[in-house]
C-alpha positions in Angstrom: 8.5 -3.2 8.8 9.1 -4.9 5.4 9.7 -9.1 6.5 11.1 -9.8 2.9 7.2 -10.3 2.1 6.2 -8.5 -0.8 2.9 -9.9 -1.8 -0.4 -11.8 -0.1 -1.1 -15.1 -0.1 -4.7 -14.5 0.3 -5.1 -10.9 -1.7 -3.0 -11.9 -4.4 -3.7 -8.0 -6.2 -2.4 -6.4 -2.2 1.0 -4.9 -2.9 2.3 -5.0 0.5 5.4 -2.9 -0.4 3.2 0.4 -1.6 0.8 -0.1 1.3 3.7 0.1 4.0 4.8 3.3 2.6 1.9 4.6 3.8 2.1 3.3 8.2 3.8 6.7 9.1 1.1 8.8 8.3 -0.7 11.0 11.3 -4.0 9.7 11.4 -5.7 6.1 9.9 -7.9 8.5 7.3 -4.9 10.2 5.7 -3.7 7.1 5.1 -6.2 5.5 3.6 -6.9 8.7 1.4 -3.1 8.4 0.1 -3.6 4.8 -0.2 -6.3 5.0 -2.4 -4.8 8.6 -4.1 -1.9 5.8 -5.2 -3.9 3.3 -6.5 -5.4 5.7 -8.9 -2.5 6.1 -10.8 -1.2 4.1 -13.3 -1.0 0.7 -12.0 1.8 -0.3 -13.7 4.0 1.9 -11.9 3.5 -1.0 -8.5 
C-alpha cells in the first residue's frame, strides 16, 4: 500500500513504512500491540 511516501508531513516522527507493516494483523488491537512493541526496540533500527 506504500505509495512512495515514507514520512508524514504532519507527524514527521512517524515512520509510515514501519506502520504499514502491521496492516495485515487480524485485529486493530493486535496491530497496535505489535506497533508499540516495535517502537520499544532500538529507534535507530527504523
